[in-house]
C-alpha positions as CSV (number, residue, x, y, z in Angstrom):
1,M,8.5,-45.6,-0.2
2,N,6.7,-46.0,2.7
3,K,8.3,-47.7,5.8
4,T,5.5,-50.3,5.7
5,D,6.0,-51.5,1.8
6,A,8.9,-53.5,1.4
7,F,10.9,-54.1,-1.6
8,Y,11.1,-57.5,-3.4
9,N,14.2,-59.1,-3.5
10,T,15.2,-59.7,-7.6
11,V,18.2,-61.2,-7.6
12,P,20.8,-58.8,-9.0
13,E,21.4,-60.0,-12.8
14,E,17.6,-59.3,-13.4
15,Q,17.7,-55.8,-12.2
16,E,18.0,-52.9,-14.5
17,T,16.9,-48.9,-14.9
18,I,15.3,-48.3,-18.7
19,I,15.5,-45.2,-20.0
20,N,13.2,-44.3,-22.1
21,V,13.0,-40.5,-24.9
22,D,9.7,-40.1,-26.3
23,Y,10.5,-37.6,-28.6
24,A,6.7,-37.2,-30.3
25,G,4.6,-37.6,-26.4
26,S,7.6,-34.7,-25.3
27,K,8.8,-37.0,-22.4
28,V,10.7,-39.0,-20.3
29,S,10.5,-42.6,-18.8
30,I,12.0,-44.4,-16.7
31,Y,12.0,-47.1,-15.2
32,T,13.8,-49.5,-12.6
33,S,13.7,-52.5,-10.4
34,K,17.0,-51.9,-8.6
35,K,16.1,-50.5,-4.5
36,S,19.0,-48.1,-4.2
37,I,18.3,-46.6,-7.5
38,Y,14.3,-46.6,-6.9
39,E,15.3,-44.9,-3.5
40,R,17.3,-41.9,-5.3
41,I,15.3,-41.6,-7.8
42,S,12.1,-40.8,-4.8
43,K,14.7,-39.0,-2.9
44,K,15.0,-36.4,-5.8
45,I,11.3,-36.2,-7.8
46,G,9.0,-37.7,-5.3
47,Q,6.9,-41.0,-5.9
48,P,6.4,-42.9,-9.0
49,T,4.0,-42.5,-12.0
50,N,3.2,-46.6,-11.3
51,T,4.5,-48.6,-8.5
52,Y,4.6,-52.8,-9.5
53,Y,4.3,-55.1,-7.0
54,T,5.3,-59.1,-6.9
55,D,4.4,-61.0,-3.9
56,K,3.1,-58.0,-2.2
57,K,6.1,-55.9,-2.5
58,I,7.8,-53.1,-4.4
59,S,9.1,-55.0,-7.7
60,G,9.7,-51.9,-10.1
61,A,8.5,-48.3,-10.2
62,N,8.0,-46.0,-13.7
63,W,8.8,-42.3,-13.6
64,I,7.4,-40.2,-16.3
65,I,8.8,-36.8,-16.7
66,P,7.7,-34.3,-19.2
67,F,9.6,-32.2,-21.2
68,S,9.1,-28.9,-19.3
69,D,10.1,-30.1,-16.1
70,K,13.5,-29.5,-17.2
71,K,14.7,-29.9,-13.8
72,S,13.6,-33.1,-12.9
73,I,15.5,-34.1,-15.9
74,T,18.9,-32.8,-15.4
75,S,18.3,-34.4,-11.7
76,I,18.0,-38.1,-12.6
77,L,19.9,-38.1,-16.0
78,S,23.0,-38.3,-13.7
79,R,25.8,-40.1,-12.9
80,P,25.8,-40.4,-9.0
81,T,21.5,-41.0,-9.4
82,L,22.0,-43.9,-12.1
83,I,24.6,-45.6,-10.9
84,G,26.0,-44.5,-8.1
85,N,29.1,-43.4,-6.2
86,I,31.8,-45.6,-8.3
87,K,34.1,-46.7,-5.4
């Protein structure tokens, strides 16, 4: 996320992260509208495949990872990345 990009202030009840495993297409798709998850995934595997905007602010993003990229899939599908540190 560039410093010029602001994140849309989505209410917590509407924030979500969706993981879709497409066996026929041999890919994993991860969508999130939660800023902290967006930042963690971006830090681990880079910029999203698609970024969604509301009022010129980021409101969500989607990463599509092929099955062949096992390192990225393993990195993303972990509790610290998807949930964070449980206190």
